[in-house]
VOMIPA-120318 format. One record per residue (C-alpha): residue number from 1; residue in one letter; x negated, y negated, z negated. Coordinates in nm, 2 decimals. Each point is the difference from the previous one (the first is absolute). Layout:
{site NUM "a" {X Y Z}};
...
***
This chain:
{site 1 "x" {0.00 0.00 0.00}};
{site 2 "x" {-0.10 -0.35 0.07}};
{site 3 "x" {0.09 -0.34 -0.16}};
{site 4 "x" {0.08 -0.10 0.36}};
{site 5 "x" {0.21 0.30 0.09}};
{site 6 "x" {0.34 0.03 0.18}};
{site 7 "x" {0.18 -0.09 -0.32}};
{site 8 "x" {-0.18 -0.33 -0.01}};
{site 9 "x" {0.09 -0.07 0.36}};
{site 10 "x" {0.36 0.09 -0.06}};
{site 11 "x" {0.02 -0.23 -0.31}};
{site 12 "x" {-0.16 -0.28 0.19}};
{site 13 "x" {0.25 0.05 0.28}};
{site 14 "x" {0.30 0.00 -0.24}};
{site 15 "x" {-0.12 -0.32 -0.17}};
{site 16 "x" {-0.09 -0.17 0.34}};
{site 17 "x" {0.35 0.07 0.14}};
{site 18 "x" {0.17 -0.11 -0.32}};
{site 19 "x" {-0.20 -0.33 -0.01}};
{site 20 "x" {0.05 -0.06 0.37}};
{site 21 "x" {0.38 0.03 -0.04}};
{site 22 "x" {-0.01 -0.24 -0.30}};
{site 23 "x" {-0.23 -0.25 0.17}};
{site 24 "x" {0.16 0.01 0.35}};
{site 25 "x" {-0.29 0.15 0.18}};
{site 26 "x" {-0.02 0.23 0.30}};
{site 27 "x" {0.06 0.34 -0.17}};
{site 28 "x" {-0.12 0.21 0.30}};
{site 29 "x" {-0.33 -0.18 0.01}};
{site 30 "x" {-0.05 0.04 -0.37}};
{site 31 "x" {0.11 0.37 0.00}};
{site 32 "x" {-0.23 0.10 0.28}};
{site 33 "x" {-0.29 -0.20 -0.15}};
{site 34 "x" {0.06 0.17 -0.34}};
{site 35 "x" {0.00 0.34 0.16}};
{site 36 "x" {-0.34 -0.06 0.17}};
{site 37 "x" {-0.17 -0.23 -0.25}};
{site 38 "x" {-0.24 0.26 -0.14}};
{site 39 "x" {-0.07 0.22 0.30}};
{site 40 "x" {-0.37 -0.09 -0.01}};
{site 41 "x" {-0.04 0.03 -0.38}};
{site 42 "x" {-0.31 0.20 0.04}};
{site 43 "x" {-0.18 -0.28 0.20}};
{site 44 "x" {-0.21 -0.28 -0.16}};
{site 45 "x" {0.24 -0.28 0.09}};
{site 46 "x" {0.32 0.20 0.01}};
{site 47 "x" {0.23 -0.30 0.08}};
{site 48 "x" {-0.19 -0.11 0.31}};
{site 49 "x" {-0.06 0.36 0.12}};
{site 50 "x" {0.36 0.09 -0.07}};
{site 51 "x" {0.12 -0.30 0.20}};
{site 52 "x" {-0.20 0.12 0.30}};
{site 53 "x" {0.13 0.35 -0.03}};
{site 54 "x" {0.36 -0.12 -0.05}};
{site 55 "x" {-0.03 -0.21 0.32}};
{site 56 "x" {-0.08 0.31 0.20}};
{site 57 "x" {0.27 0.21 -0.17}};
{site 58 "x" {0.27 -0.26 0.05}};
{site 59 "x" {-0.10 -0.05 0.37}};
{site 60 "x" {0.03 0.38 0.05}};
{site 61 "x" {0.34 -0.01 -0.16}};
{site 62 "x" {0.12 -0.26 0.24}};
{site 63 "x" {0.03 -0.31 -0.22}};
{site 64 "x" {-0.03 -0.33 0.17}};
{site 65 "x" {-0.31 -0.23 -0.05}};
{site 66 "x" {0.18 -0.25 -0.22}};
{site 67 "x" {0.12 0.27 -0.25}};
{site 68 "x" {-0.34 0.16 0.01}};
{site 69 "x" {-0.18 -0.33 -0.08}};
{site 70 "x" {0.24 -0.06 -0.30}};
{site 71 "x" {-0.06 0.35 -0.14}};
{site 72 "x" {-0.38 -0.02 0.06}};
{site 73 "x" {-0.02 -0.34 -0.19}};
{site 74 "x" {0.19 0.15 -0.29}};
{site 75 "x" {-0.24 0.29 -0.03}};
{site 76 "x" {-0.32 -0.20 0.04}};
{site 77 "x" {0.11 -0.25 -0.26}};
{site 78 "x" {0.15 0.24 -0.26}};
{site 79 "x" {-0.31 0.08 -0.19}};
{site 80 "x" {-0.11 -0.19 -0.31}};
{site 81 "x" {-0.36 0.03 0.12}};
{site 82 "x" {0.03 -0.05 0.38}};
{site 83 "x" {-0.04 -0.37 -0.03}};
{site 84 "x" {0.28 -0.06 0.26}};
{site 85 "x" {0.27 -0.23 -0.12}};
{site 86 "x" {0.36 0.12 0.10}};
{site 87 "x" {0.15 -0.27 0.22}};
{site 88 "x" {0.34 0.14 0.07}};
{site 89 "x" {0.28 0.08 -0.25}};
{site 90 "x" {-0.02 0.37 0.11}};
{site 91 "x" {-0.38 0.01 -0.08}};
{site 92 "x" {0.06 -0.16 -0.33}};
{site 93 "x" {0.27 0.26 -0.08}};
{site 94 "x" {-0.23 0.29 0.09}};
{site 95 "x" {-0.27 -0.15 -0.22}};
{site 96 "x" {0.24 -0.04 -0.29}};
{site 97 "x" {0.14 0.35 0.04}};
{site 98 "x" {-0.34 0.15 -0.01}};
{site 99 "x" {-0.10 -0.20 -0.31}};
{site 100 "x" {0.32 0.10 -0.18}};
{site 101 "x" {-0.11 0.36 0.03}};
{site 102 "x" {-0.32 -0.09 -0.16}};
{site 103 "x" {0.15 -0.14 -0.32}};
{site 104 "x" {0.23 0.13 -0.27}};
{site 105 "x" {0.01 0.36 -0.11}};
{site 106 "x" {-0.06 0.13 0.36}};
{site 107 "x" {-0.29 -0.24 0.03}};
{site 108 "x" {-0.15 0.13 -0.32}};
{site 109 "x" {0.04 0.36 0.12}};
{site 110 "x" {-0.15 -0.08 0.34}};
{site 111 "x" {-0.29 -0.19 -0.16}};
{site 112 "x" {-0.10 0.31 -0.20}};
{site 113 "x" {0.05 0.23 0.31}};
{site 114 "x" {-0.22 -0.23 0.20}};
{site 115 "x" {-0.26 0.00 -0.28}};
{site 116 "x" {0.01 0.38 -0.01}};
{site 117 "x" {-0.06 0.01 0.38}};
{site 118 "x" {-0.30 -0.22 -0.05}};
{site 119 "x" {-0.13 0.15 -0.32}};
{site 120 "x" {0.05 -0.31 -0.21}};
{site 121 "x" {0.02 -0.01 -0.37}};
{site 122 "x" {0.28 -0.15 -0.21}};
{site 123 "x" {-0.21 -0.31 -0.06}};
{site 124 "x" {-0.06 -0.03 0.38}};
{site 125 "x" {0.37 0.02 0.05}};
{site 126 "x" {0.06 -0.28 -0.25}};
{site 127 "x" {-0.24 -0.21 0.19}};
{site 128 "x" {0.21 0.07 0.31}};
{site 129 "x" {0.30 -0.13 -0.19}};
{site 130 "x" {-0.19 -0.32 -0.09}};
{site 131 "x" {-0.14 -0.06 0.34}};
{site 132 "x" {0.31 0.08 0.21}};
{site 133 "x" {0.31 0.16 -0.14}};
{site 134 "x" {0.08 -0.26 -0.27}};
{site 135 "x" {-0.05 -0.28 0.26}};
{site 136 "x" {0.23 0.14 0.27}};
{site 137 "x" {0.32 -0.17 -0.12}};
{site 138 "x" {-0.17 -0.34 0.07}};
{site 139 "x" {-0.04 0.10 0.37}};
{site 140 "x" {0.36 0.08 0.07}};
{site 141 "x" {0.17 -0.21 0.27}};
{site 142 "x" {0.38 0.07 -0.03}};
{site 143 "x" {0.24 -0.09 -0.28}};
{site 144 "x" {0.14 0.35 0.02}};
{site 145 "x" {-0.33 0.16 -0.07}};
{site 146 "x" {-0.09 -0.25 -0.27}};
{site 147 "x" {0.31 0.09 -0.19}};
{site 148 "x" {-0.07 0.37 0.02}};
{site 149 "x" {-0.36 -0.05 -0.10}};
{site 150 "x" {0.08 -0.18 -0.33}};
{site 151 "x" {0.11 0.31 -0.19}};
{site 152 "x" {-0.26 0.23 0.17}};
{site 153 "x" {-0.28 -0.25 -0.08}};
{site 154 "x" {0.12 -0.02 -0.36}};
{site 155 "x" {-0.01 0.37 -0.04}};
{site 156 "x" {-0.34 0.02 0.15}};
{site 157 "x" {-0.14 -0.25 -0.24}};
{site 158 "x" {0.15 0.19 -0.29}};
{site 159 "x" {-0.16 0.32 0.12}};
{site 160 "x" {-0.34 -0.16 0.07}};
{site 161 "x" {-0.01 -0.16 -0.35}};
{site 162 "x" {0.10 0.32 -0.17}};
{site 163 "x" {-0.26 0.20 0.19}};
{site 164 "x" {-0.27 -0.25 -0.08}};
{site 165 "x" {0.10 0.01 -0.37}};
{site 166 "x" {0.00 0.38 -0.01}};
{site 167 "x" {-0.34 0.01 0.17}};
{site 168 "x" {-0.14 -0.22 -0.28}};
{site 169 "x" {0.14 0.22 -0.29}};
{site 170 "x" {-0.24 0.21 -0.21}};
***
């Protein structure tokens, strides 16, 4: 199992479609982008490589150039670390949906799965919380995602503080 498995993709797709409907975005662009957003997860810059792969897949599936360009932008801009700013509402939604799956109880579970995949310690995982996960709510774009993130973020902080406290116990 991987922290970026089919379950992750399915959850991101559900959140993306939900947010797209609430925010008035193009649901089909968001759905297709969510389905393909991690297809190059094994590559160094998975967002850029995934966007290239998605362009070819969508072309083979007969989508028009405009649709393809919209989906490709969503994929290349979805990653926290890609450095590409999402310019469209649909790209902002995919970015938000992906971040929602990285916070809260699911985010905590995925963080420890990821650490297990990489052979990281509990302390290393806590650094990942500090460097990335506890900051994700500040990078959300849509009001819908921000509302969902409030409770998830609060739970994550409680877990993080509890774990730090327990690690310091005799």
